C-alpha positions in Angstrom: -28.4 -11.5 -33.7 -27.8 -11.3 -37.4 -24.3 -10.8 -38.8 -25.2 -7.3 -40.0 -26.7 -6.3 -36.6 -23.5 -7.7 -34.8 -21.3 -5.3 -36.7 -20.4 -2.1 -34.8 -22.3 1.0 -35.8 -19.7 3.3 -34.2 -16.0 2.6 -33.7 -13.6 4.7 -31.7 -9.9 3.9 -31.8 -7.0 5.5 -29.9 -8.9 8.8 -29.4 -6.9 11.5 -27.7 -7.4 15.2 -26.8 -5.3 17.7 -24.8 -5.9 21.2 -23.6 -2.9 23.4 -22.7 -0.7 20.4 -22.4 -3.2 18.4 -20.2 -4.4 15.2 -21.7 -8.2 15.1 -21.2 -8.8 12.1 -23.5 -6.1 9.4 -23.4 -6.0 6.6 -26.0 -9.8 5.8 -25.7 -11.0 2.8 -27.8 -14.4 1.2 -27.8 -17.3 0.2 -30.1 -21.0 0.7 -30.1 -23.4 -1.7 -31.7 -26.9 -0.9 -33.2 -29.6 -0.4 -30.5 -27.0 -0.4 -27.6 -27.3 2.2 -24.8 -23.8 2.9 -23.6 -23.5 4.6 -20.2 -20.3 6.6 -19.6 -19.7 7.1 -15.9 -17.0 8.5 -13.7 -16.2 11.4 -11.4 -16.4 15.0 -12.5 -13.4 16.0 -14.7 -12.7 12.4 -15.9 -13.2 13.5 -19.5 -16.7 12.2 -20.2 -18.1 15.3 -21.7 -15.0 16.0 -23.8 -15.3 12.5 -25.1 -18.8 13.2 -26.5 -17.7 16.5 -27.9 -14.9 14.8 -29.8 -17.2 12.2 -31.1 -19.5 14.9 -32.5 -16.4 17.0 -33.6 -17.4 19.9 -31.5 -13.8 19.5 -30.3 -11.3 18.3 -32.8 -9.4 15.3 -31.5 -5.6 15.4 -31.5 -5.3 11.8 -32.6 -7.3 8.7 -33.2 -10.2 7.7 -35.4 -14.0 7.7 -35.2 -16.0 5.7 -37.8 -19.8 5.8 -38.1 -20.5 2.8 -40.2 -17.9 2.9 -43.0 -17.3 6.6 -42.9 -14.6 8.3 -40.8 -15.9 11.3 -39.0 -14.2 14.6 -39.5 -11.4 13.5 -41.9 -10.9 11.8 -45.3 -8.2 10.3 -47.4 -4.9 8.6 -46.4 -3.5 12.0 -45.3 -6.7 12.6 -43.2 -7.6 16.0 -44.5 -10.5 17.7 -42.6 -13.8 17.3 -44.3 -15.7 20.4 -45.6 -18.1 22.2 -43.3 -21.2 20.9 -45.1 -20.0 17.3 -44.8 -19.2 17.9 -41.2 -22.7 19.3 -40.6 -24.2 16.1 -42.1 -21.9 13.9 -40.0 -22.8 15.8 -36.9 -26.5 15.3 -37.7 -25.9 11.6 -37.8 -24.7 11.8 -34.2 -27.1 14.3 -32.6 -26.1 15.8 -29.3 -28.4 16.6 -26.4 -26.6 19.0 -24.1 -26.6 19.5 -20.3 -27.9 23.1 -20.6 -30.3 22.5 -23.6 -28.6 24.9 -26.0 -31.9 26.0 -27.5 -32.0 29.2 -29.5 -33.7 31.7 -27.1 -35.0 33.9 -29.9 -36.8 31.1 -31.8 -40.0 29.2 -30.9 -40.0 25.6 -29.8 -41.1 24.6 -33.3 -38.5 26.8 -35.0 -35.8 25.2 -32.8 -36.8 21.8 -34.0 -37.2 22.4 -37.8 -34.0 24.4 -38.3 -31.7 21.5 -38.6 -33.8 19.3 -40.9 -34.5 22.2 -43.2 -31.0 23.7 -43.3 -28.8 20.6 -43.0 -31.0 17.8 -44.4 -32.8 19.8 -47.0 -36.2 18.8 -45.9 -39.1 21.0 -46.8 -40.5 23.3 -44.1 -43.9 21.6 -44.4 -42.4 18.1 -43.9 -40.1 19.3 -41.1 -43.0 21.0 -39.3 -45.2 17.8 -39.6 -42.3 15.7 -38.2 -41.6 18.3 -35.4 -45.3 18.2 -34.3 -45.2 14.4 -34.2 -42.2 14.5 -32.0 -43.6 17.2 -29.7 -46.7 15.1 -29.3 -44.5 12.2 -28.4 -42.8 14.4 -25.8 -46.1 15.6 -24.4 -45.4 19.2 -25.6 -47.5 19.7 -28.7 -49.2 22.7 -27.0 -45.9 24.4 -26.5 -44.9 24.6 -30.2 -45.3 28.4 -30.4 -43.7 29.1 -27.0 -40.1 30.3 -26.6 -37.6 28.4 -24.4 -37.8 31.0 -21.6 -41.5 30.1 -21.2 -40.6 26.4 -20.5 -39.4 24.6 -17.4 -36.0 23.0 -17.5 -37.5 19.5 -18.1 -39.6 20.8 -20.9 -36.6 22.5 -22.5 -34.7 19.2 -22.3 -37.5 17.3 -23.9 -37.5 19.9 -26.7 -33.8 19.3 -27.1 -34.4 15.6 -27.4 -37.1 16.2 -30.0 -34.7 18.4 -31.9 -32.1 15.6 -31.9 -34.7 13.1 -33.1 -35.8 15.4 -35.9 -32.4 14.9 -37.5 -33.0 11.1 -37.7 -29.6 10.4 -36.3 -28.0 7.0 -36.2 -26.7 7.7 -32.7 -27.8 10.2 -30.0 -25.2 11.5 -27.6 -26.5 12.7 -24.2 -24.2 14.9 -22.1 -25.4 14.7 -18.5 -29.0 15.5 -19.7 -30.5 15.7 -16.2 -27.7 17.5 -14.2 -29.3 20.9 -14.6 -32.8 19.8 -13.7 -35.0 19.7 -10.5 -35.9 16.3 -9.2 -39.4 16.2 -10.9 -37.9 17.1 -14.2 -35.2 14.5 -13.9 -37.8 11.8 -13.8 -39.6 13.2 -16.9 -36.4 13.3 -19.0 -35.2 9.9 -17.8 -38.6 8.4 -18.8 -38.1 9.8 -22.3 -34.6 8.3 -22.6 -35.9 5.0 -21.2 -38.7 5.0 -23.9 -36.1 5.6 -26.6 -34.0 2.7 -25.3 -37.0 0.5 -25.5 -37.5 1.4 -29.2 -33.9 0.4 -30.1 -32.4 3.9 -30.4 -28.6 3.7 -30.2 -27.4 6.1 -27.5 -24.3 7.1 -25.6 -25.3 8.6 -22.2 -22.9 10.5 -19.9 -24.7 10.4 -16.6 -24.4 10.6 -12.8 -27.7 8.9 -12.4 -26.3 5.5 -11.5 -29.6 3.7 -10.8 -30.9 4.8 -14.2 -27.7 3.6 -15.8 -28.1 0.2 -14.3 -31.7 -0.1 -15.4 -31.4 1.3 -19.0 -27.8 0.9 -20.3 -26.6 -2.2 -22.2 -23.0 -1.5 -21.1 -21.2 0.8 -18.7 -17.8 2.4 -19.4 -15.9 3.9 -16.5 -13.6 6.8 -17.2 -10.9 8.2 -15.0 -8.2 10.8 -15.9 -9.2 10.6 -19.5 -8.8 6.8 -19.8 -11.3 4.0 -20.0 -10.5 2.0 -16.9 -13.5 -0.3 -16.7 -16.2 -1.8 -18.9 -19.1 -4.1 -17.9 -22.8 -4.8 -18.2 -25.2 -3.9 -15.4 -25.7 -7.7 -14.6 -21.9 -8.4 -14.5 -20.8 -5.6 -12.2 -21.4 -7.6 -9.0 -20.2 -11.0 -10.4 -16.9 -10.4 -12.1 -13.8 -10.0 -10.1 -12.2 -7.5 -12.5 -15.0 -5.0 -12.0 -13.7 -3.8 -8.7 -13.2 -0.2 -9.9 -16.7 0.1 -11.2 -18.2 -1.5 -8.0 -16.2 1.0 -6.0 -17.5 3.9 -8.0 -21.1 2.6 -7.7 -20.6 2.3 -3.9 -19.4 5.9 -3.7 -22.7 6.8 -5.6 -24.7 4.9 -3.0 -25.7 2.0 -5.4 -25.6 -1.7 -4.4 -26.5 -5.0 -6.0 -30.0 -4.7 -4.5 -30.7 -1.8 -7.0 -30.8 -4.4 -9.8 -33.7 -6.3 -8.1 
């Protein structure tokens, strides 16, 4: 690993977020290196989705810092003033989000959904954005669906369009918020195959997931959240060998996963 590659791409320090006096994210600190796939696991309500929404500034953190490369996300200066909306849009594009329920515009075609961000945020010409979108749709096996509207697609197809939309922004990191939880079993496999392919090409990703076997197979590291805190961190190969991974092993066992799933 080169010195440059060993430097973290994303740094999160002492991040916190509360709603109505309830602390949902509590002093969370971790780093993500280029080409890593970080799996964020934990029970429902542990704060996983809120963590991603804070990273992308869809929720404004109450405290802490997020750096993407050398740039702090959402704030600037010693007094940490909020950045302008145009700057925030660019920063969000650098950490594209794939949502649980797709979040596609229902009144726009598949192609229009994908090219909107590159044209409006990145300033790419419509022709170039369209060519890029069609390349991505072909990669997703959906080129023939370009003129269709989201309602005409299955859940798995809509999620693959969402992934294509994220990739069209050429992000440095992709955030996946439980991307398979709203899908039928067949579609789950289709979407997980796409994420696995992205992992194989070195795409840096943070994936909130309940698919534990998938997490073991694809993720570089696993972060366990509970009550808004990071309570465990390990790699898939170290879960079963390190004594201090008891909490993660317990969560895996509750999910029906054992050491044999690594074989």
